[in-house]
PDB file of N, CA, C and O in Angstrom, chain B, residues numbered from 101:
ATOM      1  N   MET B 101      61.781 -54.107  81.655  1.00  0.00           N
ATOM      2  CA  MET B 101      62.330 -55.304  81.900  1.00  0.00           C
ATOM      3  C   MET B 101      62.564 -55.846  83.327  1.00  0.00           C
ATOM      4  O   MET B 101      62.463 -55.081  84.285  1.00  0.00           O
ATOM      5  N   GLY B 102      62.830 -56.960  83.466  1.00  0.00           N
ATOM      6  CA  GLY B 102      63.048 -57.379  84.867  1.00  0.00           C
ATOM      7  C   GLY B 102      62.703 -58.959  85.006  1.00  0.00           C
ATOM      8  O   GLY B 102      62.461 -59.667  84.028  1.00  0.00           O
ATOM      9  N   ILE B 103      62.711 -59.384  86.243  1.00  0.00           N
ATOM     10  CA  ILE B 103      62.277 -60.835  86.646  1.00  0.00           C
ATOM     11  C   ILE B 103      60.923 -60.514  87.057  1.00  0.00           C
ATOM     12  O   ILE B 103      60.544 -59.453  87.553  1.00  0.00           O
ATOM     13  N   THR B 104      60.173 -61.645  86.773  1.00  0.00           N
ATOM     14  CA  THR B 104      58.551 -61.650  87.042  1.00  0.00           C
ATOM     15  C   THR B 104      58.789 -62.660  88.173  1.00  0.00           C
ATOM     16  O   THR B 104      59.525 -63.637  88.037  1.00  0.00           O
ATOM     17  N   VAL B 105      58.094 -62.353  89.342  1.00  0.00           N
ATOM     18  CA  VAL B 105      57.907 -63.087  90.399  1.00  0.00           C
ATOM     19  C   VAL B 105      56.703 -63.312  91.054  1.00  0.00           C
ATOM     20  O   VAL B 105      56.179 -62.399  91.693  1.00  0.00           O
ATOM     21  N   LYS B 106      56.239 -64.325  90.982  1.00  0.00           N
ATOM     22  CA  LYS B 106      54.872 -64.855  91.360  1.00  0.00           C
ATOM     23  C   LYS B 106      54.754 -65.744  92.580  1.00  0.00           C
ATOM     24  O   LYS B 106      55.481 -66.708  92.819  1.00  0.00           O
ATOM     25  N   PHE B 107      53.773 -65.316  93.304  1.00  0.00           N
ATOM     26  CA  PHE B 107      53.246 -66.057  94.642  1.00  0.00           C
ATOM     27  C   PHE B 107      52.062 -66.979  94.700  1.00  0.00           C
ATOM     28  O   PHE B 107      50.950 -66.567  94.368  1.00  0.00           O
ATOM     29  N   ILE B 108      52.244 -68.133  95.084  1.00  0.00           N
ATOM     30  CA  ILE B 108      50.930 -69.161  94.932  1.00  0.00           C
ATOM     31  C   ILE B 108      50.657 -69.368  96.320  1.00  0.00           C
ATOM     32  O   ILE B 108      51.487 -69.420  97.227  1.00  0.00           O
ATOM     33  N   GLY B 109      49.315 -69.491  96.405  1.00  0.00           N
ATOM     34  CA  GLY B 109      48.678 -70.005  97.725  1.00  0.00           C
ATOM     35  C   GLY B 109      49.047 -68.870  98.736  1.00  0.00           C
ATOM     36  O   GLY B 109      49.145 -67.684  98.423  1.00  0.00           O
ATOM     37  N   ALA B 110      49.260 -69.439 100.126  1.00  0.00           N
ATOM     38  CA  ALA B 110      49.304 -68.888 101.179  1.00  0.00           C
ATOM     39  C   ALA B 110      50.574 -67.480 101.091  1.00  0.00           C
ATOM     40  O   ALA B 110      50.527 -66.412 101.701  1.00  0.00           O
ATOM     41  N   LEU B 111      51.562 -67.931 100.181  1.00  0.00           N
ATOM     42  CA  LEU B 111      52.428 -66.958 100.107  1.00  0.00           C
ATOM     43  C   LEU B 111      51.971 -65.655  99.439  1.00  0.00           C
ATOM     44  O   LEU B 111      52.772 -64.723  99.501  1.00  0.00           O
ATOM     45  N   ARG B 112      50.888 -65.462  98.855  1.00  0.00           N
ATOM     46  CA  ARG B 112      50.302 -64.319  98.239  1.00  0.00           C
ATOM     47  C   ARG B 112      49.932 -63.508  99.354  1.00  0.00           C
ATOM     48  O   ARG B 112      49.927 -62.301  99.115  1.00  0.00           O
ATOM     49  N   HIS B 113      49.565 -63.923 100.721  1.00  0.00           N
ATOM     50  CA  HIS B 113      49.167 -62.942 101.778  1.00  0.00           C
ATOM     51  C   HIS B 113      50.484 -62.521 102.287  1.00  0.00           C
ATOM     52  O   HIS B 113      50.652 -61.328 102.541  1.00  0.00           O
ATOM     53  N   VAL B 114      51.363 -63.306 102.449  1.00  0.00           N
ATOM     54  CA  VAL B 114      52.876 -63.031 103.100  1.00  0.00           C
ATOM     55  C   VAL B 114      53.328 -61.859 102.392  1.00  0.00           C
ATOM     56  O   VAL B 114      53.605 -60.792 102.940  1.00  0.00           O
ATOM     57  N   SER B 115      53.400 -62.120 101.005  1.00  0.00           N
ATOM     58  CA  SER B 115      54.298 -61.154  99.963  1.00  0.00           C
ATOM     59  C   SER B 115      53.196 -60.028  99.786  1.00  0.00           C
ATOM     60  O   SER B 115      53.709 -59.057  99.231  1.00  0.00           O
ATOM     61  N   GLY B 116      51.936 -59.843 100.054  1.00  0.00           N
ATOM     62  CA  GLY B 116      51.294 -58.822  99.552  1.00  0.00           C
ATOM     63  C   GLY B 116      50.799 -58.982  98.355  1.00  0.00           C
ATOM     64  O   GLY B 116      50.227 -57.919  98.114  1.00  0.00           O
ATOM     65  N   GLY B 117      50.673 -59.727  97.406  1.00  0.00           N
ATOM     66  CA  GLY B 117      50.228 -59.808  96.075  1.00  0.00           C
ATOM     67  C   GLY B 117      50.609 -61.073  95.566  1.00  0.00           C
ATOM     68  O   GLY B 117      51.335 -61.884  96.140  1.00  0.00           O
ATOM     69  N   ASN B 118      49.887 -61.237  94.056  1.00  0.00           N
ATOM     70  CA  ASN B 118      50.087 -62.392  93.330  1.00  0.00           C
ATOM     71  C   ASN B 118      51.563 -62.306  92.590  1.00  0.00           C
ATOM     72  O   ASN B 118      52.242 -63.322  92.445  1.00  0.00           O
ATOM     73  N   SER B 119      51.950 -61.160  92.190  1.00  0.00           N
ATOM     74  CA  SER B 119      53.233 -61.119  91.389  1.00  0.00           C
ATOM     75  C   SER B 119      53.717 -59.433  91.677  1.00  0.00           C
ATOM     76  O   SER B 119      53.104 -58.472  92.141  1.00  0.00           O
ATOM     77  N   GLN B 120      55.148 -59.613  91.145  1.00  0.00           N
ATOM     78  CA  GLN B 120      56.000 -58.378  91.153  1.00  0.00           C
ATOM     79  C   GLN B 120      57.063 -58.498  90.074  1.00  0.00           C
ATOM     80  O   GLN B 120      57.683 -59.531  89.821  1.00  0.00           O
ATOM     81  N   ILE B 121      57.205 -57.302  89.454  1.00  0.00           N
ATOM     82  CA  ILE B 121      58.517 -57.290  88.685  1.00  0.00           C
ATOM     83  C   ILE B 121      59.513 -56.703  89.599  1.00  0.00           C
ATOM     84  O   ILE B 121      59.355 -55.743  90.354  1.00  0.00           O
ATOM     85  N   ILE B 122      60.518 -57.395  89.424  1.00  0.00           N
ATOM     86  CA  ILE B 122      61.613 -56.920  90.307  1.00  0.00           C
ATOM     87  C   ILE B 122      63.131 -56.714  89.382  1.00  0.00           C
ATOM     88  O   ILE B 122      63.607 -57.635  88.718  1.00  0.00           O
ATOM     89  N   ASP B 123      63.554 -55.798  89.451  1.00  0.00           N
ATOM     90  CA  ASP B 123      65.114 -55.317  88.739  1.00  0.00           C
ATOM     91  C   ASP B 123      66.043 -56.206  89.426  1.00  0.00           C
ATOM     92  O   ASP B 123      66.498 -55.845  90.512  1.00  0.00           O
ATOM     93  N   CYS B 124      66.399 -57.396  88.887  1.00  0.00           N
ATOM     94  CA  CYS B 124      67.365 -58.173  89.596  1.00  0.00           C
ATOM     95  C   CYS B 124      68.247 -58.970  88.491  1.00  0.00           C
ATOM     96  O   CYS B 124      68.757 -60.070  88.709  1.00  0.00           O
ATOM     97  N   ALA B 125      68.340 -58.319  87.386  1.00  0.00           N
ATOM     98  CA  ALA B 125      68.991 -59.130  86.220  1.00  0.00           C
ATOM     99  C   ALA B 125      70.635 -59.560  86.804  1.00  0.00           C
ATOM    100  O   ALA B 125      71.307 -58.790  87.490  1.00  0.00           O
ATOM    101  N   GLU B 126      71.012 -60.696  86.447  1.00  0.00           N
ATOM    102  CA  GLU B 126      72.451 -61.136  86.800  1.00  0.00           C
ATOM    103  C   GLU B 126      72.505 -61.349  88.447  1.00  0.00           C
ATOM    104  O   GLU B 126      73.570 -61.306  89.063  1.00  0.00           O
ATOM    105  N   CYS B 127      71.285 -61.573  89.049  1.00  0.00           N
ATOM    106  CA  CYS B 127      71.297 -61.743  90.730  1.00  0.00           C
ATOM    107  C   CYS B 127      71.191 -63.107  90.902  1.00  0.00           C
ATOM    108  O   CYS B 127      70.918 -63.728  89.875  1.00  0.00           O
ATOM    109  N   SER B 128      71.321 -63.708  91.853  1.00  0.00           N
ATOM    110  CA  SER B 128      70.978 -65.127  92.277  1.00  0.00           C
ATOM    111  C   SER B 128      69.679 -65.334  92.913  1.00  0.00           C
ATOM    112  O   SER B 128      69.220 -64.362  93.513  1.00  0.00           O
ATOM    113  N   VAL B 129      69.015 -66.387  92.897  1.00  0.00           N
ATOM    114  CA  VAL B 129      67.671 -66.476  93.473  1.00  0.00           C
ATOM    115  C   VAL B 129      67.938 -66.184  95.111  1.00  0.00           C
ATOM    116  O   VAL B 129      66.974 -65.747  95.739  1.00  0.00           O
ATOM    117  N   ARG B 130      69.115 -66.389  95.780  1.00  0.00           N
ATOM    118  CA  ARG B 130      69.098 -66.135  97.123  1.00  0.00           C
ATOM    119  C   ARG B 130      69.081 -64.413  97.127  1.00  0.00           C
ATOM    120  O   ARG B 130      68.502 -63.831  98.045  1.00  0.00           O
ATOM    121  N   GLU B 131      69.582 -63.849  96.319  1.00  0.00           N
ATOM    122  CA  GLU B 131      69.730 -62.534  96.389  1.00  0.00           C
ATOM    123  C   GLU B 131      68.232 -61.789  96.056  1.00  0.00           C
ATOM    124  O   GLU B 131      67.810 -60.784  96.628  1.00  0.00           O
ATOM    125  N   LEU B 132      67.597 -62.489  95.065  1.00  0.00           N
ATOM    126  CA  LEU B 132      66.339 -62.103  94.694  1.00  0.00           C
ATOM    127  C   LEU B 132      65.325 -62.350  95.959  1.00  0.00           C
ATOM    128  O   LEU B 132      64.394 -61.563  96.129  1.00  0.00           O
ATOM    129  N   ILE B 133      65.495 -63.285  96.703  1.00  0.00           N
ATOM    130  CA  ILE B 133      64.818 -63.229  97.795  1.00  0.00           C
ATOM    131  C   ILE B 133      65.191 -62.451  98.885  1.00  0.00           C
ATOM    132  O   ILE B 133      64.327 -62.287  99.746  1.00  0.00           O
ATOM    133  N   GLY B 134      66.398 -61.876  99.065  1.00  0.00           N
ATOM    134  CA  GLY B 134      66.642 -60.841  99.768  1.00  0.00           C
ATOM    135  C   GLY B 134      65.955 -59.541  99.479  1.00  0.00           C
ATOM    136  O   GLY B 134      65.602 -58.823 100.415  1.00  0.00           O
ATOM    137  N   LYS B 135      65.753 -59.209  98.254  1.00  0.00           N
ATOM    138  CA  LYS B 135      65.228 -58.095  97.728  1.00  0.00           C
ATOM    139  C   LYS B 135      63.745 -58.156  98.092  1.00  0.00           C
ATOM    140  O   LYS B 135      63.197 -57.198  98.636  1.00  0.00           O
ATOM    141  N   ILE B 136      63.090 -59.293  97.789  1.00  0.00           N
ATOM    142  CA  ILE B 136      61.709 -59.372  98.012  1.00  0.00           C
ATOM    143  C   ILE B 136      61.217 -59.239  99.223  1.00  0.00           C
ATOM    144  O   ILE B 136      60.259 -58.493  99.428  1.00  0.00           O
ATOM    145  N   SER B 137      61.858 -60.010 100.283  1.00  0.00           N
ATOM    146  CA  SER B 137      61.748 -59.766 101.621  1.00  0.00           C
ATOM    147  C   SER B 137      62.217 -58.724 102.424  1.00  0.00           C
ATOM    148  O   SER B 137      62.168 -58.772 103.654  1.00  0.00           O
ATOM    149  N   GLY B 138      62.706 -57.704 101.736  1.00  0.00           N
ATOM    150  CA  GLY B 138      63.088 -56.393 102.606  1.00  0.00           C
ATOM    151  C   GLY B 138      62.077 -55.873 102.959  1.00  0.00           C
ATOM    152  O   GLY B 138      62.244 -55.305 104.038  1.00  0.00           O
ATOM    153  N   SER B 139      60.893 -55.767 102.499  1.00  0.00           N
ATOM    154  CA  SER B 139      59.869 -55.358 103.229  1.00  0.00           C
ATOM    155  C   SER B 139      58.864 -56.472 104.016  1.00  0.00           C
ATOM    156  O   SER B 139      57.951 -56.117 104.761  1.00  0.00           O
ATOM    157  N   SER B 140      59.124 -57.580 103.781  1.00  0.00           N
ATOM    158  CA  SER B 140      58.432 -58.625 104.379  1.00  0.00           C
ATOM    159  C   SER B 140      59.213 -59.752 105.070  1.00  0.00           C
ATOM    160  O   SER B 140      59.291 -60.853 104.525  1.00  0.00           O
ATOM    161  N   PRO B 141      59.865 -59.479 106.402  1.00  0.00           N
ATOM    162  CA  PRO B 141      60.788 -60.464 106.832  1.00  0.00           C
ATOM    163  C   PRO B 141      60.077 -61.780 107.022  1.00  0.00           C
ATOM    164  O   PRO B 141      60.753 -62.806 107.094  1.00  0.00           O
ATOM    165  N   ASP B 142      58.595 -61.832 107.119  1.00  0.00           N
ATOM    166  CA  ASP B 142      57.997 -63.011 107.385  1.00  0.00           C
ATOM    167  C   ASP B 142      58.213 -63.997 105.870  1.00  0.00           C
ATOM    168  O   ASP B 142      58.357 -65.220 105.856  1.00  0.00           O
ATOM    169  N   LEU B 143      58.190 -63.206 104.817  1.00  0.00           N
ATOM    170  CA  LEU B 143      58.502 -63.984 103.737  1.00  0.00           C
ATOM    171  C   LEU B 143      59.811 -64.614 103.711  1.00  0.00           C
ATOM    172  O   LEU B 143      59.830 -65.804 103.400  1.00  0.00           O
ATOM    173  N   LYS B 144      60.775 -64.106 103.947  1.00  0.00           N
ATOM    174  CA  LYS B 144      62.161 -64.570 104.097  1.00  0.00           C
ATOM    175  C   LYS B 144      61.979 -65.869 104.925  1.00  0.00           C
ATOM    176  O   LYS B 144      62.353 -66.972 104.527  1.00  0.00           O
ATOM    177  N   ARG B 145      61.322 -65.619 106.208  1.00  0.00           N
ATOM    178  CA  ARG B 145      61.185 -66.638 107.080  1.00  0.00           C
ATOM    179  C   ARG B 145      60.362 -67.986 106.421  1.00  0.00           C
ATOM    180  O   ARG B 145      60.766 -69.115 106.701  1.00  0.00           O
ATOM    181  N   ASP B 146      59.273 -67.805 105.596  1.00  0.00           N
ATOM    182  CA  ASP B 146      58.729 -68.640 105.021  1.00  0.00           C
ATOM    183  C   ASP B 146      59.390 -69.654 103.915  1.00  0.00           C
ATOM    184  O   ASP B 146      59.131 -70.826 103.641  1.00  0.00           O
ATOM    185  N   LEU B 147      60.141 -68.927 103.504  1.00  0.00           N
ATOM    186  CA  LEU B 147      60.964 -69.357 102.350  1.00  0.00           C
ATOM    187  C   LEU B 147      62.308 -70.149 102.460  1.00  0.00           C
ATOM    188  O   LEU B 147      62.611 -71.130 101.782  1.00  0.00           O
ATOM    189  N   LEU B 148      63.054 -69.557 103.424  1.00  0.00           N
ATOM    190  CA  LEU B 148      64.401 -69.962 103.723  1.00  0.00           C
ATOM    191  C   LEU B 148      64.334 -70.461 105.106  1.00  0.00           C
ATOM    192  O   LEU B 148      63.645 -70.014 106.023  1.00  0.00           O
ATOM    193  N   GLY B 149      65.277 -71.606 105.120  1.00  0.00           N
ATOM    194  CA  GLY B 149      65.550 -72.230 106.469  1.00  0.00           C
ATOM    195  C   GLY B 149      67.176 -72.200 106.769  1.00  0.00           C
ATOM    196  O   GLY B 149      67.942 -71.722 105.932  1.00  0.00           O
ATOM    197  N   GLY B 150      67.652 -72.748 108.030  1.00  0.00           N
ATOM    198  CA  GLY B 150      68.962 -72.984 108.095  1.00  0.00           C
ATOM    199  C   GLY B 150      69.777 -71.811 108.081  1.00  0.00           C
ATOM    200  O   GLY B 150      70.908 -72.002 107.632  1.00  0.00           O
ATOM    201  N   GLU B 151      69.467 -70.459 108.511  1.00  0.00           N
ATOM    202  CA  GLU B 151      70.077 -69.555 108.423  1.00  0.00           C
ATOM    203  C   GLU B 151      70.228 -69.136 107.040  1.00  0.00           C
ATOM    204  O   GLU B 151      71.337 -68.701 106.728  1.00  0.00           O
ATOM    205  N   GLY B 152      69.275 -69.189 106.107  1.00  0.00           N
ATOM    206  CA  GLY B 152      69.272 -68.817 104.813  1.00  0.00           C
ATOM    207  C   GLY B 152      70.128 -69.679 104.008  1.00  0.00           C
ATOM    208  O   GLY B 152      70.533 -69.179 102.958  1.00  0.00           O
ATOM    209  N   GLU B 153      70.508 -70.941 104.298  1.00  0.00           N
ATOM    210  CA  GLU B 153      71.370 -71.641 103.520  1.00  0.00           C
ATOM    211  C   GLU B 153      70.590 -72.447 102.459  1.00  0.00           C
ATOM    212  O   GLU B 153      71.035 -72.652 101.330  1.00  0.00           O
ATOM    213  N   ASN B 154      69.303 -72.924 102.935  1.00  0.00           N
ATOM    214  CA  ASN B 154      68.546 -73.732 101.917  1.00  0.00           C
ATOM    215  C   ASN B 154      66.977 -73.171 101.754  1.00  0.00           C
ATOM    216  O   ASN B 154      66.496 -72.362 102.547  1.00  0.00           O
ATOM    217  N   VAL B 155      66.393 -73.611 100.834  1.00  0.00           N
ATOM    218  CA  VAL B 155      65.134 -73.247 100.797  1.00  0.00           C
ATOM    219  C   VAL B 155      64.158 -74.312 101.838  1.00  0.00           C
ATOM    220  O   VAL B 155      64.444 -75.501 101.973  1.00  0.00           O
ATOM    221  N   ARG B 156      63.228 -73.797 102.381  1.00  0.00           N
ATOM    222  CA  ARG B 156      62.494 -74.827 103.433  1.00  0.00           C
ATOM    223  C   ARG B 156      61.909 -75.907 102.623  1.00  0.00           C
ATOM    224  O   ARG B 156      61.698 -75.741 101.421  1.00  0.00           O
ATOM    225  N   PRO B 157      61.610 -77.125 103.297  1.00  0.00           N
ATOM    226  CA  PRO B 157      61.112 -78.130 102.602  1.00  0.00           C
ATOM    227  C   PRO B 157      59.781 -77.906 102.318  1.00  0.00           C
ATOM    228  O   PRO B 157      59.184 -78.713 101.606  1.00  0.00           O
ATOM    229  N   ASN B 158      59.190 -76.873 102.793  1.00  0.00           N
ATOM    230  CA  ASN B 158      57.676 -76.833 102.570  1.00  0.00           C
ATOM    231  C   ASN B 158      57.564 -75.743 101.582  1.00  0.00           C
ATOM    232  O   ASN B 158      56.573 -75.014 101.633  1.00  0.00           O
ATOM    233  N   SER B 159      58.567 -75.535 100.597  1.00  0.00           N
ATOM    234  CA  SER B 159      58.472 -74.531  99.643  1.00  0.00           C
ATOM    235  C   SER B 159      59.262 -75.127  98.420  1.00  0.00           C
ATOM    236  O   SER B 159      60.219 -75.902  98.419  1.00  0.00           O
ATOM    237  N   LEU B 160      58.504 -74.471  97.257  1.00  0.00           N
ATOM    238  CA  LEU B 160      59.292 -74.943  95.866  1.00  0.00           C
ATOM    239  C   LEU B 160      59.475 -73.518  95.249  1.00  0.00           C
ATOM    240  O   LEU B 160      58.747 -72.525  95.235  1.00  0.00           O
ATOM    241  N   VAL B 161      60.623 -73.764  94.781  1.00  0.00           N
ATOM    242  CA  VAL B 161      61.048 -72.359  94.090  1.00  0.00           C
ATOM    243  C   VAL B 161      61.406 -72.874  92.362  1.00  0.00           C
ATOM    244  O   VAL B 161      62.333 -73.595  91.992  1.00  0.00           O
ATOM    245  N   LEU B 162      60.406 -72.272  91.580  1.00  0.00           N
ATOM    246  CA  LEU B 162      60.718 -72.585  90.068  1.00  0.00           C
ATOM    247  C   LEU B 162      61.355 -71.441  89.291  1.00  0.00           C
ATOM    248  O   LEU B 162      60.913 -70.299  89.415  1.00  0.00           O
ATOM    249  N   VAL B 163      62.320 -71.704  88.540  1.00  0.00           N
ATOM    250  CA  VAL B 163      62.827 -70.676  87.663  1.00  0.00           C
ATOM    251  C   VAL B 163      62.201 -71.044  86.148  1.00  0.00           C
ATOM    252  O   VAL B 163      62.533 -72.118  85.647  1.00  0.00           O
ATOM    253  N   ASN B 164      61.460 -70.312  85.554  1.00  0.00           N
ATOM    254  CA  ASN B 164      61.169 -70.821  84.250  1.00  0.00           C
ATOM    255  C   ASN B 164      60.516 -72.120  84.198  1.00  0.00           C
ATOM    256  O   ASN B 164      60.572 -72.807  83.177  1.00  0.00           O
ATOM    257  N   GLY B 165      59.953 -72.460  85.155  1.00  0.00           N
ATOM    258  CA  GLY B 165      59.293 -73.630  85.272  1.00  0.00           C
ATOM    259  C   GLY B 165      60.101 -75.172  85.739  1.00  0.00           C
ATOM    260  O   GLY B 165      59.625 -76.307  85.782  1.00  0.00           O
ATOM    261  N   ARG B 166      61.360 -74.729  86.024  1.00  0.00           N
ATOM    262  CA  ARG B 166      62.167 -75.549  86.536  1.00  0.00           C
ATOM    263  C   ARG B 166      62.573 -75.602  87.910  1.00  0.00           C
ATOM    264  O   ARG B 166      63.108 -74.589  88.359  1.00  0.00           O
ATOM    265  N   GLU B 167      62.420 -76.585  88.657  1.00  0.00           N
ATOM    266  CA  GLU B 167      62.689 -76.441  90.267  1.00  0.00           C
ATOM    267  C   GLU B 167      64.337 -76.208  90.342  1.00  0.00           C
ATOM    268  O   GLU B 167      65.213 -76.749  89.668  1.00  0.00           O
ATOM    269  N   ILE B 168      64.446 -75.268  91.338  1.00  0.00           N
ATOM    270  CA  ILE B 168      65.967 -74.786  91.387  1.00  0.00           C
ATOM    271  C   ILE B 168      67.048 -75.965  91.876  1.00  0.00           C
ATOM    272  O   ILE B 168      68.267 -75.797  91.876  1.00  0.00           O
ATOM    273  N   SER B 169      66.496 -76.959  92.213  1.00  0.00           N
ATOM    274  CA  SER B 169      67.292 -78.182  92.911  1.00  0.00           C
ATOM    275  C   SER B 169      68.049 -78.914  91.426  1.00  0.00           C
ATOM    276  O   SER B 169      69.119 -79.521  91.380  1.00  0.00           O
ATOM    277  N   VAL B 170      67.268 -78.672  90.496  1.00  0.00           N
ATOM    278  CA  VAL B 170      67.926 -79.063  89.102  1.00  0.00           C
ATOM    279  C   VAL B 170      68.706 -78.130  88.568  1.00  0.00           C
ATOM    280  O   VAL B 170      69.384 -78.371  87.568  1.00  0.00           O
ATOM    281  N   LEU B 171      68.703 -77.122  89.085  1.00  0.00           N
ATOM    282  CA  LEU B 171      69.579 -75.879  88.568  1.00  0.00           C
ATOM    283  C   LEU B 171      70.775 -75.627  89.328  1.00  0.00           C
ATOM    284  O   LEU B 171      71.555 -76.570  89.464  1.00  0.00           O
ATOM    285  N   ASP B 172      70.997 -74.738  89.743  1.00  0.00           N
ATOM    286  CA  ASP B 172      72.088 -74.317  90.824  1.00  0.00           C
ATOM    287  C   ASP B 172      71.577 -73.900  92.384  1.00  0.00           C
ATOM    288  O   ASP B 172      72.163 -73.222  93.227  1.00  0.00           O
ATOM    289  N   GLY B 173      70.342 -74.526  92.436  1.00  0.00           N
ATOM    290  CA  GLY B 173      69.607 -74.113  93.917  1.00  0.00           C
ATOM    291  C   GLY B 173      69.648 -72.575  94.088  1.00  0.00           C
ATOM    292  O   GLY B 173      69.426 -71.832  93.132  1.00  0.00           O
ATOM    293  N   LEU B 174      69.881 -72.203  95.089  1.00  0.00           N
ATOM    294  CA  LEU B 174      69.860 -70.750  95.499  1.00  0.00           C
ATOM    295  C   LEU B 174      70.788 -69.866  94.887  1.00  0.00           C
ATOM    296  O   LEU B 174      70.684 -68.643  94.985  1.00  0.00           O
ATOM    297  N   ASP B 175      71.732 -70.466  94.230  1.00  0.00           N
ATOM    298  CA  ASP B 175      72.770 -69.580  93.517  1.00  0.00           C
ATOM    299  C   ASP B 175      72.541 -69.590  91.935  1.00  0.00           C
ATOM    300  O   ASP B 175      73.280 -69.042  91.118  1.00  0.00           O
ATOM    301  N   THR B 176      71.467 -70.260  91.675  1.00  0.00           N
ATOM    302  CA  THR B 176      70.989 -70.034  89.984  1.00  0.00           C
ATOM    303  C   THR B 176      70.911 -68.545  89.764  1.00  0.00           C
ATOM    304  O   THR B 176      70.323 -67.762  90.510  1.00  0.00           O
ATOM    305  N   VAL B 177      71.627 -68.205  88.560  1.00  0.00           N
ATOM    306  CA  VAL B 177      71.747 -66.640  88.390  1.00  0.00           C
ATOM    307  C   VAL B 177      70.454 -66.482  87.451  1.00  0.00           C
ATOM    308  O   VAL B 177      70.264 -67.321  86.571  1.00  0.00           O
ATOM    309  N   LEU B 178      69.556 -65.401  87.634  1.00  0.00           N
ATOM    310  CA  LEU B 178      68.568 -65.008  86.827  1.00  0.00           C
ATOM    311  C   LEU B 178      68.822 -63.899  85.996  1.00  0.00           C
ATOM    312  O   LEU B 178      69.641 -63.021  86.270  1.00  0.00           O
ATOM    313  N   LYS B 179      68.068 -63.937  84.900  1.00  0.00           N
ATOM    314  CA  LYS B 179      68.466 -62.811  83.671  1.00  0.00           C
ATOM    315  C   LYS B 179      66.820 -62.222  83.475  1.00  0.00           C
ATOM    316  O   LYS B 179      65.773 -62.740  83.862  1.00  0.00           O
ATOM    317  N   ASP B 180      67.021 -61.067  82.796  1.00  0.00           N
ATOM    318  CA  ASP B 180      65.911 -60.280  82.581  1.00  0.00           C
ATOM    319  C   ASP B 180      64.767 -61.291  81.730  1.00  0.00           C
ATOM    320  O   ASP B 180      65.081 -62.156  80.912  1.00  0.00           O
ATOM    321  N   ASP B 181      63.621 -60.996  82.080  1.00  0.00           N
ATOM    322  CA  ASP B 181      62.533 -61.821  81.550  1.00  0.00           C
ATOM    323  C   ASP B 181      62.468 -63.276  82.043  1.00  0.00           C
ATOM    324  O   ASP B 181      61.755 -64.046  81.398  1.00  0.00           O
ATOM    325  N   ASP B 182      63.081 -63.701  83.027  1.00  0.00           N
ATOM    326  CA  ASP B 182      63.144 -64.818  83.841  1.00  0.00           C
ATOM    327  C   ASP B 182      61.710 -64.844  84.598  1.00  0.00           C
ATOM    328  O   ASP B 182      61.238 -63.765  84.954  1.00  0.00           O
ATOM    329  N   GLU B 183      61.113 -65.860  84.814  1.00  0.00           N
ATOM    330  CA  GLU B 183      60.151 -65.981  85.637  1.00  0.00           C
ATOM    331  C   GLU B 183      60.302 -66.897  86.772  1.00  0.00           C
ATOM    332  O   GLU B 183      60.600 -68.074  86.570  1.00  0.00           O
ATOM    333  N   VAL B 184      60.081 -66.352  88.169  1.00  0.00           N
ATOM    334  CA  VAL B 184      60.407 -67.166  89.428  1.00  0.00           C
ATOM    335  C   VAL B 184      59.019 -67.502  90.265  1.00  0.00           C
ATOM    336  O   VAL B 184      58.302 -66.628  90.753  1.00  0.00           O
ATOM    337  N   VAL B 185      58.835 -68.550  90.324  1.00  0.00           N
ATOM    338  CA  VAL B 185      57.609 -68.732  91.115  1.00  0.00           C
ATOM    339  C   VAL B 185      57.684 -69.516  92.463  1.00  0.00           C
ATOM    340  O   VAL B 185      58.337 -70.559  92.437  1.00  0.00           O
ATOM    341  N   PHE B 186      57.140 -69.173  93.550  1.00  0.00           N
ATOM    342  CA  PHE B 186      57.232 -69.587  94.918  1.00  0.00           C
ATOM    343  C   PHE B 186      55.944 -70.200  95.205  1.00  0.00           C
ATOM    344  O   PHE B 186      54.864 -69.625  95.070  1.00  0.00           O
ATOM    345  N   ILE B 187      56.124 -71.504  95.645  1.00  0.00           N
ATOM    346  CA  ILE B 187      54.970 -72.161  95.576  1.00  0.00           C
ATOM    347  C   ILE B 187      54.891 -73.015  97.245  1.00  0.00           C
ATOM    348  O   ILE B 187      55.754 -73.873  97.434  1.00  0.00           O
ATOM    349  N   PRO B 188      54.174 -72.829  98.041  1.00  0.00           N
ATOM    350  CA  PRO B 188      54.145 -73.646  99.172  1.00  0.00           C
ATOM    351  C   PRO B 188      53.625 -74.900  99.250  1.00  0.00           C
ATOM    352  O   PRO B 188      52.495 -75.090  98.802  1.00  0.00           O
ATOM    353  N   VAL B 189      54.347 -75.937  99.817  1.00  0.00           N
ATOM    354  CA  VAL B 189      53.619 -77.396  99.789  1.00  0.00           C
ATOM    355  C   VAL B 189      53.055 -77.439 100.808  1.00  0.00           C
ATOM    356  O   VAL B 189      53.499 -76.999 101.869  1.00  0.00           O
ATOM    357  N   VAL B 190      51.698 -78.124 100.603  1.00  0.00           N
ATOM    358  CA  VAL B 190      50.750 -78.377 101.830  1.00  0.00           C
ATOM    359  C   VAL B 190      50.897 -79.880 101.798  1.00  0.00           C
ATOM    360  O   VAL B 190      51.004 -80.492 100.735  1.00  0.00           O
ATOM    361  N   HIS B 191      50.901 -80.458 102.972  1.00  0.00           N
ATOM    362  CA  HIS B 191      50.858 -82.061 103.299  1.00  0.00           C
ATOM    363  C   HIS B 191      49.591 -82.074 104.004  1.00  0.00           C
ATOM    364  O   HIS B 191      49.158 -81.114 104.641  1.00  0.00           O
ATOM    365  N   GLY B 192      48.997 -83.220 103.868  1.00  0.00           N
ATOM    366  CA  GLY B 192      47.963 -83.597 104.717  1.00  0.00           C
ATOM    367  C   GLY B 192      47.336 -84.919 104.509  1.00  0.00           C
ATOM    368  O   GLY B 192      47.664 -85.563 103.513  1.00  0.00           O
ATOM    369  N   GLY B 193      46.554 -85.346 105.262  1.00  0.00           N
ATOM    370  CA  GLY B 193      45.992 -86.882 105.208  1.00  0.00           C
ATOM    371  C   GLY B 193      44.708 -86.954 105.695  1.00  0.00           C
ATOM    372  O   GLY B 193      44.121 -88.036 105.731  1.00  0.00           O
TER     373      GLY B 193
END
């Protein structure tokens, strides 16, 4: 059991793969990001801004298909079998 973490687009390269299973039950999204970025500081930089207070505006974080802003943000508590998806937002014209 664990949390399934998926990376979309350019975050696949920074994270080193498409997905991971992380043992992080009863931790927050913020704590999960700390765990997954331990071996990749670039990943933390790409996901968090403002001293780790917020998700960067060019990133979406989904927990079980719901954006964390409609949950408890970075303080959203995760359970075994949850799925967290990190998606970079690309703007262009």
